[in-house]
Residue, then its C-alpha position, 0 to 999 in steps of 0.5 A: m292058746y298055743r298047743h304046739i310051739l316049735a323053737a329054731i335052735d342053733g347053739s347061738e346065744t340069741s336062739a338060746q334066747a329065743f329058745d326061752a321065750a318059747l319054754q315060757l310060752a309052753r309052760e304058761s299055755g301046756a303047749e308041746l314044745q319041740p326045738l329043731y337043730v338044722v343040719d346045713v353042712p355048706t356045699m363047699v365042703y362037698d366040693a373040696p379035692g380029698y376031703d371027707p364031708s363027713i367029718v364036717r356032718d358028724a361035727f355038726l350033728a354032735e353038736g345038734k345032739h349037744v343044743a337038744d339034750n340041753a334044750l330037752a333038759r330044761m323042757k323036762h326041768d320046767s314039766v314041759q312036754g315035747a322032744p327036740r329034733i334034728i334034720e338036715t338040709n337036702l343037697v340034691d333039693g336046692d329049695y330044701d334050705v335051712a328056712h324050709c326044713i323049718l317050714h316042713a318041720a313046723e307043718h309036721l308038728k302042726a305048729d301054732l307058733v315057731v319061735m326063732g331068733t334073729h341076728g339083726r343084720r342090715g344092708v351089706r352083711r344082711l345080703v351077704l350073710g343072708s337070713v334065714a329068719e327072714r327066708f322063713l318069715r317070707i315063708a311061714q304059714c303059722p305066726v312067727l316070733m322073732i327074738s332079736a339078739h339086740s333085745a332078747p331079754e326084754a323080747a322074751t319078757d314082752a311076749a311071756g306078758a302078751a301070752e299072759r294077757e290074751k290067756k287072761s282075756t279068753 
């Protein structure tokens, strides 16, 4: 069914639940899994007078390594093939935000599926904070499984059940 699954991870509970669903799908379908952590240093950090932006960047990279190491340990425990990847947004090219980083990583992996969490913000909160998941969904070139923060445990179980039903029907 799936050969290459990319799971966007960021250390949040929602992304952890999405990673659980991706791990289960990869285990059941024998797919390679690539957890992806995107480092996105806010532009304002670079504009702050007298502040070294490398401090924030290094902190994000350290967090990414920690999250990626945890994902890899879980993959090894479940005998799932693949390796985590950490990439950075590009400040020079304004069109290379987190969503585009995920898109390029999915293309590079030749992903059959991208799994990511969504916080389910609505209204003004979504407009002000934006939504990486929504932006990615608009530009995705492969199937995307969104795990909502409000229903993640049920969604992970439903996704695994759907994958199992599809596997049995083929």
